[in-house]
Every structure is written in C-alpha cells, then in structure tokens.
N, C-alpha and C positions, 0 to 999 in steps of 0.2 A: 618503580626500583629504580634507586639507580646507581649510577654504572660503580661505585666502588662497591656495594651490597652483589652487584652480579657478580664479578669480579673473585670479589671473596668465597664464594657458595660455587664460582665455577672450579676456584684453587681450590680448595675442600674438597670437592668431588674427581679431581686427581688426583690426589694428594695418599701416600700408602695409607693409612685411614680407612680413608673410605673404601677403597679396594681389596682390602680388609673387612670393613665390615658390611659394605653396598653390593658391591658392584660386581666380584665376586661370588656370596653366598646365592646371591642372585643366579646369577648362570649356575651355578654347583644344582641349583638345586633346580631346575629349567631341563637345565640337561637330561640330569638323573629323573627324571620325573616323566619325560619323551620317551628314554632308553628302558628304564627298569619300573615307571610307573613310582605314586606317591608317596606307598612305604618305601622303597631303595631311597628318596628325597628325603623326609623324611632321616632317616638313617645317618645318611651322608653328609646331611648338612650341620644332621647334631653335632656328630664327630667332629667334623669346621670347628666349630662353633667352640666347642669341649676347648681345641687349639687354641683359636684366638683368644679365650679369655685368661687360656696361662700364659701369653704372651703380651698381651695388650696394655698399654700402658697408658690409655684411657681408659678413665669408669664411665659405666652407662653407654660401655659403644656395641655391645650387642643388642639395640634395641632394635635392629632393623633385622639383625638374624633374630629375636624373635615372635615381631612379626610374619616372620616369616613362616615359624616353624609351628603359633595357635593357625596361623588361617590352612598351612598344607594341613597340622593336624585332623582340621574337623574336615577338610576334604577330602579325609581318611575315612572319616565316617561314614562321609556317606557312600563313598565308594564302596564301606561292608554295609548295606541299608539302614545306617538311618539316617534322620532324615528332622530337619528342626519346620517346626506350625506350620504341616503338610507341602511343605516347597521337595516337589521334585523334577523341578528344572534344575539340570547342572550347574549352568552362566548363573542365573538368576542368586538358585543356591552360595556360588562363590558371591558371588557382592555381598548377599548378607554374610558371609561367611568372614569378609574385608573388614564387617561395621563391627565387627564382634572383637575379631583381632586388635585394631585398635580402640579399643575403649580395656579392650581386656587387659592391652601393653602399658598405653600413657596411663592406664589407671597406676595398673603396680606401681611404677617408673613415677611418676607423680606423689603417691606413698611413701615411696620412701625417699622425698625430695632427691631427688633427679631426675626434672623432666626430659621426656624424651629432645623438645626439641629444643628445650636450653643446650644441653648434652652438643645437639648439630650443631644449632648456631652461635653456640665458643669451638670450637672444631672449628667454622671455616670461619670464622671472624672473631680471628683473636683482641681483635680491637676494641671488644668488649670488654676484658680487661681493662680498660684504658677508661672506660668512663666512668664520671661521676658516681654518679647510682649502682658501682659496683657494687656488692655485698651489702646493698643494704635493705632491707625485710621486704621495701619496694623492690628489685631487680626480680629474690626472689618470689613477690606475690604474681607480679605479674606474669613469669613463666608457667607460673602454675597455670593462671585466668586464660593464658593461650593453653595450657595441655585440656582443662576443661571444654576448649572452645571446641576441640580439634575429636573430645571427646562427644560432646553434644550436639557436633556435627553429624557424627556418624551413625549419633543414638539415635536422629531422629530421619537420615537415612535407612540404617537397620530393618522401623518401626514402615516407614514410606515402602519399602521393597517390598513389607509384606504384605501391607495393605493392599499392594498396585499387583500381586502374586492371587489374590484372593478377591479383589472385586473390577479389577481391568486390569483382566491374564493379558491383553492385549496390547496394553498400552506399555506391562513392566517391563520387555525388551527396550525402551527409549530411555527409561529411567534408569536402567542396571549404567547404559552409560553410561546417561552426565550424572551419572553419582561414582564414576573409572574417573579417567586422568582430569577430570572437569571442579571436579568440586577436589581433588589434591592440589590442585593448580589452587584455588580460591583458596583454600587456606593454604597454602605455602606463601599467598601471597599475607592475608591477616594474619600470620607469625615473624610474619618481617614488617608491619604496616602498625598493629597493635603495641608491640613494645615503643619504640620509637616513636610513636603519641604518645603513652602514657610517662614515658619518659620526659620528654619535649618542656618540664614543667623547672624539675631539677637540672636537666642538660643548661638550661637560660639564666637560671640562678649559677651557675661554675662556665659562664661564657666569659670569653676575657672578652 
C-alpha cells in the first residue's frame, strides 16, 4: 500500500462520515452489549441507523451498520437457544455469524449495484472519480469482482469453521483467530491491489 492510499484511507476513517457510520455504531453496539445485553444493543443500534439514514448524504453508507445488525441478530438468536450446524461454542458461533453477515450484506449491496467496498473506497479516496476508467463497465465490474472475492473468502471461512468444529475441535480456536482480523487485513489488501491491477491497462492508455 503506498502512502497516498494510506493517507486516503486514514483521512476517511477520521472523517465525519466514517465516525457516523463506522466508529460510533461499533462503539455504541459494544457499550450497550456490555451494559444491557445483545437485545438492547440491537435496538439502540437499529434506532441509531434509522437516524443516520435520514440525514446521511452518501448512498450506501450504512453497510457497516448493516453488518453489525445482522451479526448481532444472529448472536441474539444464539443466546436464546438457536444454534447453527450443531455449534455450541460461543466464540466459534460468533465467527460463523461474522462470515454469514459478510455474505448476506455484501451480497445484498452487490445485487442492488452498490458494492460495499466500492462505497467505502470512493468515500476514502475521492480521486477514484477522476480515473479514466471511472464510470465504465470495467470499473463497475471490478468492484463486483472485489465484492465476490469477499463473499467467497468468508464462505470458505464459514465452511472451514464448521468442518473444524466437527472434525478437529481442538484446533478450531486457532482457525477462528486466523479468520478474524488477519483475514480482514488480507481482504483489505486485496480490495486495494486487485482494482489497481485490473485497471492498469486503461490507466496506461490515458497516461500522459
């Protein structure tokens, strides 16, 4: 990742939009979860998301909140006795819930033509709008490819969690760890470098 990309992402994370749609809802959910439980956390976060939706100026900005709500909803069901694939360990179940959340939310936004990563990337780096490839079919297709990459990666992770939980329960916690923030970092890197690679031919054609 070069400095310009890093600065762009960091600037976005420090922006009012990111505070409203990423930082505050994550903090709000976790604070309410520890204070009053997952049910209250879901209700407060849902209420907050409704307010943000009324005032947000950027389309598709609620994708992170949607991830929180879907994952929290699955966790709520778990706490009330519902399990998936016979998984009873809470940490393992939450790992699977995280995968399902990514699949559902990324899939939904891709179907409506607003891939999650595209929205976040364009908010973080407005210079994307100035690229020669912007607005072309290839530009749109590449962001769908990135979204599909996330969906497939987390589908494989979810399947692996299920298999490890059933066949190698002594090792499942190690895999849960690898499938948490290390996988997220890998997918963020993929989301940065794959579009650059796919657009390189178009950018070369328009280079001065």
